[in-house]
C-alpha positions in Angstrom: 3.0 -17.6 29.3 1.2 -15.0 26.9 -0.9 -12.3 28.1 -2.7 -9.4 26.5 -1.3 -6.9 29.5 1.6 -5.4 29.0 4.7 -6.2 31.2 5.2 -4.1 34.1 1.8 -2.5 34.2 1.2 -1.3 37.7 -2.3 -2.6 38.1 -1.2 -6.5 37.7 -2.4 -8.7 40.4 -0.3 -10.5 42.7 -1.2 -13.7 41.0 0.2 -12.5 37.4 3.5 -11.7 39.0 4.8 -14.8 40.2 5.0 -17.1 37.0 7.5 -16.1 34.8 10.9 -17.4 35.5 13.1 -17.0 32.6 15.0 -20.0 31.1 18.5 -19.0 30.3 20.1 -20.1 27.0 23.2 -18.6 25.4 22.3 -15.1 24.2 18.5 -15.4 24.7 16.2 -15.5 27.5 13.0 -17.3 26.8 10.2 -17.4 29.0 7.8 -20.3 29.9 4.5 -20.1 27.4 1.9 -22.6 28.5 0.2 -23.4 31.7 2.1 -26.9 32.0 5.9 -25.1 31.4 5.1 -22.6 34.1 3.3 -25.2 36.9 6.7 -27.0 36.8 8.8 -23.9 38.0 9.3 -22.9 41.7 6.6 -20.0 42.3 8.8 -16.6 42.7 8.0 -12.9 42.9 8.6 -10.8 39.3 10.1 -7.6 40.4 8.9 -4.9 38.6 11.0 -2.9 36.0 13.0 -0.5 37.5 12.4 3.2 35.7 16.0 4.3 34.9 16.0 8.0 33.1 16.4 8.3 29.4 14.9 4.5 28.8 12.3 3.9 25.9 10.1 1.0 25.7 6.7 0.4 23.4 5.1 -2.5 21.7 5.2 -2.4 17.8 2.3 -4.7 16.0 3.4 -5.8 12.4 0.3 -6.9 10.5 -0.4 -7.5 7.0 -1.7 -10.1 4.5 -0.7 -13.6 4.4 2.7 -14.0 2.9 3.7 -10.4 2.5 7.0 -10.6 4.4 6.1 -10.0 7.6 7.9 -12.7 9.6 10.9 -12.4 7.7 10.7 -8.7 8.8 10.4 -9.8 12.4 13.6 -12.0 12.4 15.2 -8.9 11.0 14.3 -6.5 13.4 15.1 -9.2 16.4 18.6 -9.7 14.8 18.1 -13.4 14.6 15.1 -16.1 13.5 12.4 -16.5 16.1 9.7 -16.4 13.5 9.7 -19.1 11.0 9.4 -18.2 7.4 8.2 -19.9 4.1 6.9 -19.5 0.6 3.8 -21.1 1.9 0.8 -18.5 2.8 -0.2 -18.3 5.8 2.8 -19.7 7.8 2.7 -18.0 11.0 -0.1 -18.9 13.4 0.5 -17.3 16.4 1.2 -13.8 18.2 5.1 -14.1 18.3 6.8 -11.2 20.6 10.1 -10.6 19.4 12.5 -8.3 21.6 15.2 -5.8 20.0 17.1 -3.9 23.1 19.5 -1.2 21.4 21.0 1.6 23.0 18.3 3.1 25.4 15.5 1.6 23.5 13.8 -1.5 23.8 11.3 -2.3 20.9 8.6 -5.0 21.5 7.6 -6.4 18.3 4.6 -8.8 17.9 4.1 -10.3 14.3 0.8 -11.6 13.8 -0.7 -14.3 11.6 -1.7 -13.0 8.0 -5.5 -12.2 8.4 -7.9 -15.0 6.7 -10.0 -14.1 4.2 -10.8 -17.2 2.2 -11.9 -19.9 4.3 -13.9 -19.8 7.5 -12.6 -23.0 9.7 -12.2 -22.8 13.3 -8.5 -22.7 12.8 -9.1 -19.7 10.7 -10.9 -18.0 13.3 -8.3 -18.5 16.0 -6.0 -17.1 13.8 -8.2 -13.8 13.1 -8.6 -13.4 16.4 -5.3 -13.2 17.1 -4.7 -10.8 14.7 -7.1 -8.2 16.2 -6.5 -8.8 19.4 -2.7 -7.9 18.5 -3.4 -4.6 16.8 -5.8 -3.2 19.8 -3.4 -1.9 22.9 0.1 -1.1 20.8 2.3 2.0 20.5 3.3 1.6 16.7 1.2 -0.8 13.8 3.7 -1.5 11.0 1.3 -2.0 8.4 3.4 -4.1 6.0 2.4 -4.3 1.8 4.2 -5.3 -1.3 5.3 -2.2 -2.4 3.1 -0.9 -5.0 0.3 -3.0 -4.8 -3.0 -3.0 -2.7 -5.5 -6.0 -2.5 -8.6 -6.7 -1.2 -6.7 -9.0 1.3 -4.7 -5.4 2.3 -7.9 -3.3 2.8 -9.2 -6.1 5.2 -6.1 -5.8 7.2 -6.5 -2.4 7.1 -9.8 -1.6 8.3 -8.9 -3.8 11.6 -6.8 -0.8 12.9 -7.9 1.1 15.3 -8.1 4.9 14.9 -5.9 6.8 17.6 -2.8 4.6 17.2 0.3 5.7 14.5 0.4 3.3 11.5 3.5 3.0 9.4 3.2 1.9 6.3 6.0 -0.6 5.2 6.3 -0.9 1.4 8.1 -4.1 1.9 10.0 -6.0 -0.9 11.3 -2.7 -2.8 13.9 -4.8 -4.4 10.8 -6.4 -6.8 9.9 -3.0 -8.4 11.5 -2.4 -11.7 10.3 0.9 -12.2 10.9 3.1 -9.1 8.8 5.9 -10.7 5.8 4.2 -10.2 6.2 3.9 -6.6 5.7 7.6 -5.7 2.0 7.8 -7.3 1.2 4.9 -5.6 2.0 6.5 -2.1 -0.3 9.2 -3.2 -3.0 6.4 -3.4 -2.4 4.8 -0.1 -2.8 8.2 1.4 -5.9 8.4 0.3 -6.7 5.2 2.1 -5.7 5.8 5.3 -4.0 8.8 7.5 -0.6 6.8 7.8 1.9 8.6 9.7 4.7 8.0 7.5 5.7 5.9 4.4 8.9 3.4 4.1 9.8 1.7 1.2 12.0 -1.2 2.1 13.6 -4.2 1.7 13.5 -6.7 4.9 16.6 -8.0 3.3 18.6 -5.1 3.5 20.5 -4.4 6.9 20.4 -0.6 6.4 16.9 -0.8 5.7 16.2 -2.5 8.8 18.4 0.1 10.9 16.5 3.0 9.3 13.2 1.3 10.2 14.2 1.2 14.0 15.1 4.9 13.7 11.9 5.5 12.3 9.9 3.2 15.4 12.1 5.2 18.0 10.3 8.2 17.9 6.8 6.2 18.8 8.5 4.4 22.1 7.0 5.9 25.3 9.8 6.9 27.8 9.4 4.0 30.3 11.7 1.0 31.8 12.3 -1.7 29.8 9.4 -5.1 30.2 12.2 -7.6 29.3 15.9 -8.0 29.9 18.3 -6.5 27.8 19.3 -10.1 26.7 15.9 -11.3 25.9 14.9 -12.2 22.1 11.2 -13.6 23.0 8.9 -14.5 25.4 8.0 -18.1 23.6 9.4 -21.0 24.7 12.0 -23.7 23.4 9.4 -26.0 23.3 7.2 -23.6 21.2 10.1 -22.9 19.1 10.9 -26.6 18.7 7.3 -26.9 17.1 7.7 -24.0 14.5 10.6 -25.3 13.4 9.4 -28.5 12.5 6.8 -27.0 10.5 8.6 -24.3 8.5 11.2 -27.3 7.6 8.0 -29.5 6.8 6.2 -26.3 4.5 10.0 -25.7 3.0 10.5 -29.2 1.7 7.0 -30.4 0.6 6.4 -27.5 -1.4 2.5 -26.3 -2.4 1.2 -29.7 -2.3 0.6 -30.0 1.5 -2.5 -28.0 2.9 -1.3 -25.3 5.1 -3.6 -27.0 7.7 -1.0 -29.6 8.9 0.3 -28.7 12.0 3.0 -30.0 14.6 2.5 -31.6 18.3 5.4 -31.9 20.8 4.9 -35.0 22.6 8.3 -34.8 24.5 10.9 -32.0 25.5 13.3 -33.2 28.3 16.6 -31.7 29.2 19.4 -33.8 30.3 23.4 -32.8 31.3 25.1 -33.2 27.8 28.2 -35.4 27.5 30.1 -32.8 24.9 28.0 -30.0 25.5 26.3 -28.1 28.1 23.1 -29.1 27.3 20.8 -32.1 25.6 17.7 -31.7 24.3 15.4 -35.2 23.6 12.5 -34.2 21.6 9.5 -35.8 20.4 7.0 -34.5 17.3 3.8 -35.8 15.7 3.2 -34.2 12.3 -0.3 -34.1 12.1 -1.9 -33.9 8.3 -5.4 -34.6 7.1 -5.5 -37.2 4.9 -3.5 -40.6 4.4 -2.0 -39.3 0.8 -0.8 -36.5 3.0 1.0 -38.7 5.5 3.0 -40.5 2.5 4.3 -37.3 0.9 5.4 -36.2 4.2 7.1 -39.6 5.0 8.6 -39.5 1.4 10.1 -42.5 -0.5 11.7 -45.1 2.2 11.5 -42.2 5.0 13.2 -39.9 3.4 11.6 -36.8 3.4 10.6 -37.2 7.1 14.6 -37.9 7.5 15.5 -34.8 5.8 12.7 -32.8 7.5 14.4 -33.8 10.8 18.0 -33.3 10.2 17.8 -29.7 8.9 15.2 -29.1 12.3 17.8 -30.7 14.5 20.5 -28.6 13.2 18.6 -25.4 13.4 18.0 -25.8 16.9 20.9 -26.7 17.8 22.2 -23.4 16.6 19.2 -21.9 18.2 19.3 -23.3 21.4 23.4 -24.1 22.1 22.7 -27.4 22.6 23.0 -31.0 21.6 19.7 -32.0 20.2 17.9 -35.6 19.6 14.8 -35.6 17.7 11.9 -38.0 16.8 9.1 -37.3 14.2 6.0 -39.0 13.5 3.1 -38.6 11.4 -0.7 -39.1 12.2 -3.7 -38.6 10.2 -6.4 -36.6 12.1 -9.3 -35.7 9.2 -10.7 -32.2 9.9 -9.0 -31.1 12.3 -8.9 -27.4 11.4 -13.0 -27.4 11.4 -13.0 -29.0 14.8 -13.0 -25.9 17.7 -11.9 -28.3 20.4 -9.3 -30.1 18.7 -7.7 -26.7 17.2 -7.6 -25.6 21.0 -5.8 -29.0 21.5 -3.0 -28.1 19.2 -2.3 -24.6 21.3 -4.4 -22.3 19.4 -6.5 -19.7 21.2 
């Protein structure tokens, strides 16, 4: 279940305190996300965080235009893949929370969709609402841009940031800059655009840069009890992660020909005891596209493309969820769904 309130706030109502019982998987604790999942769980009181001297915990939003490397950065900061990545722009569509507990510090990172400036569909309006909601009540904002670049799309995201919240300029993809001497004047120009608290040129693919970034973020974490368990990595459900994993493989294997409006709906997500493993998951998912030609593209010659999407999804889910996974994929055409507000909501977008 998702909420805009910070976990552990004293003013939470009794109703808000009863619905989150974590689902344990190896090395990860994942919280139930939607109302159907929450309703299936026994009602248990949620204990308030216990204050421990020296603990620090805070909310850090990761924002930027589409395809600037936000999801790759989130996965690197958390230390494990929880957000899908693709060369295709506008891959992330939900507010994804990633948790990193290190020493006495707990970082709660929020990855957001890239702010949409081109199309005004119901889907894009939903994505933009998610971005605006994520940057309103955080302790630190990581504003991610490509090092040495600043576009109109970057400017529109920067305009969303509210005064009073520290903003760290993360100049990502530094490894793509051939003349490092050009970065200094560019940073001077960026300082004129916004009163950034700090500048951080880096590459999300470099572990040393990630450790240095965590050290910088640590300074902005308030002294307070952790909001999550030490072994939690995300507050998203396994069902949600499964749908995102299918969507990632869909985009990676179809390239730029398939419109980004294609989506994935989980029809069945059942768990049962495994014969050769502790757990076995049976998943059925529907890939939703807008045209018959897109359907043929996803299925591929003699079904080979769809089979490969399923195989790669299964292999990654088995590693992530520590379970034996059986997955069935179907493809359906739903023309114009991205412009239909009711259908957008029915597919899980706010």
